LUMSE-81374 format. One record per residue (C-alpha): residue number from 1; x, y, z; chain; residue in one letter. Coordinates in steps of 0.1 Angstrom, whole numbers, padded with zeros to 4 digits. Layout:
! LUMSE-81374
(NUM; (X; Y; Z); "A"; "a")
...
! end
This chain:
! LUMSE-81374
(1; (-0074; -0245; 0228); "A"; "m")
(2; (-0092; -0230; 0198); "A"; "l")
(3; (-0130; -0234; 0195); "A"; "p")
(4; (-0140; -0264; 0173); "A"; "p")
(5; (-0133; -0259; 0136); "A"; "v")
(6; (-0162; -0262; 0112); "A"; "p")
(7; (-0157; -0286; 0082); "A"; "p")
(8; (-0133; -0274; 0055); "A"; "l")
(9; (-0162; -0269; 0031); "A"; "c")
(10; (-0174; -0240; 0052); "A"; "c")
(11; (-0142; -0221; 0045); "A"; "f")
(12; (-0143; -0226; 0008); "A"; "a")
(13; (-0159; -0192; 0001); "A"; "s")
(14; (-0146; -0172; 0031); "A"; "m")
(15; (-0118; -0149; 0021); "A"; "r")
(16; (-0098; -0126; 0043); "A"; "i")
(17; (-0075; -0100; 0032); "A"; "s")
(18; (-0037; -0104; 0032); "A"; "q")
(19; (-0036; -0074; 0055); "A"; "k")
(20; (-0058; -0092; 0081); "A"; "l")
(21; (-0038; -0124; 0078); "A"; "d")
(22; (-0005; -0106; 0084); "A"; "y")
(23; (-0020; -0086; 0113); "A"; "a")
(24; (-0031; -0119; 0130); "A"; "c")
(25; (0003; -0135; 0124); "A"; "r")
(26; (0022; -0105; 0137); "A"; "a")
(27; (0000; -0103; 0168); "A"; "m")
(28; (0005; -0140; 0175); "A"; "a")
(29; (0043; -0135; 0173); "A"; "q")
(30; (0041; -0106; 0197); "A"; "l")
(31; (0019; -0127; 0221); "A"; "a")
(32; (0046; -0154; 0221); "A"; "k")
(33; (0071; -0129; 0234); "A"; "r")
(34; (0048; -0110; 0257); "A"; "h")
(35; (0061; -0103; 0292); "A"; "d")
(36; (0052; -0066; 0293); "A"; "g")
(37; (0086; -0053; 0283); "A"; "r")
(38; (0102; -0074; 0255); "A"; "t")
(39; (0103; -0054; 0223); "A"; "i")
(40; (0104; -0072; 0190); "A"; "t")
(41; (0120; -0055; 0160); "A"; "r")
(42; (0100; -0050; 0128); "A"; "l")
(43; (0125; -0069; 0107); "A"; "d")
(44; (0123; -0099; 0131); "A"; "e")
(45; (0085; -0100; 0129); "A"; "l")
(46; (0086; -0097; 0091); "A"; "a")
(47; (0112; -0125; 0088); "A"; "q")
(48; (0095; -0149; 0112); "A"; "r")
(49; (0062; -0145; 0093); "A"; "e")
(50; (0077; -0142; 0058); "A"; "a")
(51; (0059; -0109; 0051); "A"; "v")
(52; (0071; -0076; 0037); "A"; "s")
(53; (0084; -0052; 0064); "A"; "a")
(54; (0071; -0022; 0044); "A"; "n")
(55; (0035; -0036; 0045); "A"; "f")
(56; (0038; -0049; 0080); "A"; "l")
(57; (0047; -0014; 0094); "A"; "v")
(58; (0015; 0000; 0079); "A"; "q")
(59; (-0005; -0028; 0096); "A"; "i")
(60; (0013; -0023; 0129); "A"; "l")
(61; (0004; 0014; 0127); "A"; "n")
(62; (-0033; 0004; 0124); "A"; "d")
(63; (-0029; -0019; 0154); "A"; "l")
(64; (-0011; 0008; 0174); "A"; "r")
(65; (-0039; 0033; 0167); "A"; "r")
(66; (-0064; 0008; 0179); "A"; "a")
(67; (-0045; 0004; 0212); "A"; "g")
(68; (-0034; -0032; 0206); "A"; "l")
(69; (0003; -0026; 0202); "A"; "v")
(70; (0029; -0001; 0214); "A"; "e")
(71; (0059; 0010; 0194); "A"; "s")
(72; (0093; 0022; 0206); "A"; "r")
(73; (0116; 0043; 0184); "A"; "r")
(74; (0153; 0042; 0181); "A"; "g")
(75; (0181; 0016; 0176); "A"; "k")
(76; (0166; -0008; 0200); "A"; "s")
(77; (0130; 0000; 0191); "A"; "g")
(78; (0102; -0022; 0179); "A"; "g")
(79; (0068; -0034; 0189); "A"; "y")
(80; (0051; -0050; 0219); "A"; "l")
(81; (0015; -0058; 0229); "A"; "l")
(82; (-0003; -0029; 0247); "A"; "a")
(83; (-0024; -0054; 0267); "A"; "k")
(84; (-0021; -0089; 0279); "A"; "k")
(85; (-0026; -0115; 0252); "A"; "p")
(86; (-0055; -0131; 0270); "A"; "d")
(87; (-0075; -0098; 0269); "A"; "t")
(88; (-0071; -0093; 0231); "A"; "i")
(89; (-0095; -0112; 0209); "A"; "n")
(90; (-0096; -0118; 0171); "A"; "l")
(91; (-0126; -0094; 0167); "A"; "k")
(92; (-0104; -0065; 0180); "A"; "e")
(93; (-0078; -0073; 0154); "A"; "i")
(94; (-0104; -0074; 0127); "A"; "v")
(95; (-0119; -0041; 0139); "A"; "d")
(96; (-0084; -0025; 0138); "A"; "a")
(97; (-0073; -0035; 0103); "A"; "v")
(98; (-0104; -0047; 0083); "A"; "e")
(99; (-0136; -0034; 0099); "A"; "p")
(100; (-0155; -0038; 0067); "A"; "s")
(101; (-0153; -0076; 0071); "A"; "l")
(102; (-0180; -0075; 0097); "A"; "l")
(103; (-0203; -0052; 0079); "A"; "s")
(104; (-0228; -0061; 0052); "A"; "f")
(105; (-0252; -0043; 0029); "A"; "s")
(106; (-0286; -0058; 0021); "A"; "t")
(107; (-0318; -0041; 0012); "A"; "h")
(108; (-0352; -0046; 0028); "A"; "t")
(109; (-0372; -0040; -0003); "A"; "e")
(110; (-0396; -0066; -0017); "A"; "g")
(111; (-0414; -0094; 0001); "A"; "e")
(112; (-0383; -0113; 0011); "A"; "s")
(113; (-0360; -0083; 0018); "A"; "g")
(114; (-0366; -0081; 0056); "A"; "p")
(115; (-0362; -0119; 0060); "A"; "t")
(116; (-0330; -0120; 0040); "A"; "v")
(117; (-0316; -0091; 0059); "A"; "r")
(118; (-0325; -0107; 0093); "A"; "a")
(119; (-0307; -0139; 0082); "A"; "a")
(120; (-0275; -0120; 0073); "A"; "w")
(121; (-0277; -0100; 0105); "A"; "e")
(122; (-0278; -0133; 0125); "A"; "a")
(123; (-0249; -0147; 0106); "A"; "v")
(124; (-0229; -0115; 0112); "A"; "a")
(125; (-0237; -0116; 0149); "A"; "q")
(126; (-0226; -0153; 0152); "A"; "e")
(127; (-0193; -0144; 0134); "A"; "l")
(128; (-0187; -0115; 0158); "A"; "k")
(129; (-0194; -0137; 0188); "A"; "n")
(130; (-0170; -0164; 0175); "A"; "h")
(131; (-0143; -0139; 0169); "A"; "l")
(132; (-0147; -0125; 0204); "A"; "e")
(133; (-0141; -0160; 0219); "A"; "r")
(134; (-0107; -0165; 0201); "A"; "i")
(135; (-0080; -0148; 0221); "A"; "t")
(136; (-0045; -0139; 0211); "A"; "l")
(137; (-0032; -0166; 0235); "A"; "v")
(138; (-0050; -0192; 0215); "A"; "q")
(139; (-0035; -0179; 0182); "A"; "l")
(140; (0000; -0179; 0197); "A"; "a")
(141; (-0003; -0214; 0212); "A"; "e")
(142; (-0018; -0228; 0181); "A"; "g")
(143; (0010; -0215; 0158); "A"; "s")
(144; (0039; -0231; 0176); "A"; "e")
(145; (0057; -0259; 0159); "A"; "a")
(146; (0054; -0293; 0176); "A"; "p")
(147; (0083; -0303; 0198); "A"; "m")
(148; (0099; -0336; 0191); "A"; "f")
(149; (0121; -0354; 0216); "A"; "y")
(150; (0148; -0379; 0208); "A"; "i")
! end
């Protein structure tokens, strides 16, 4: 279960890049299939998440360099998670593809500078802590369509 979601108004000004969005979606797809050996083809990942395969391969390369996914070459090649989904958190994905999201630049000049900087540092730390609590298992479970029985 995902941690409680703040009211929608809190998301109004938060913007994440398309690259980070696609990375999270691809990782959720890989987590759904994770058994330690099932390989998912690039075109299947791209189709399931309605993303460009050319852009997705660049993102998967970033995730591979970060040690989050493994790739296999050849006709039956593709991608799989390098670790168990319950050991991968959202912060690791952010660090792999969009590390600047968790950085900020403020100045400490003026009377209010140090106080303002301290406030932003606290916000950044809370965001990092929250991202560390959200695992790939939670992303994969939350993205499944509901099952209806007749």
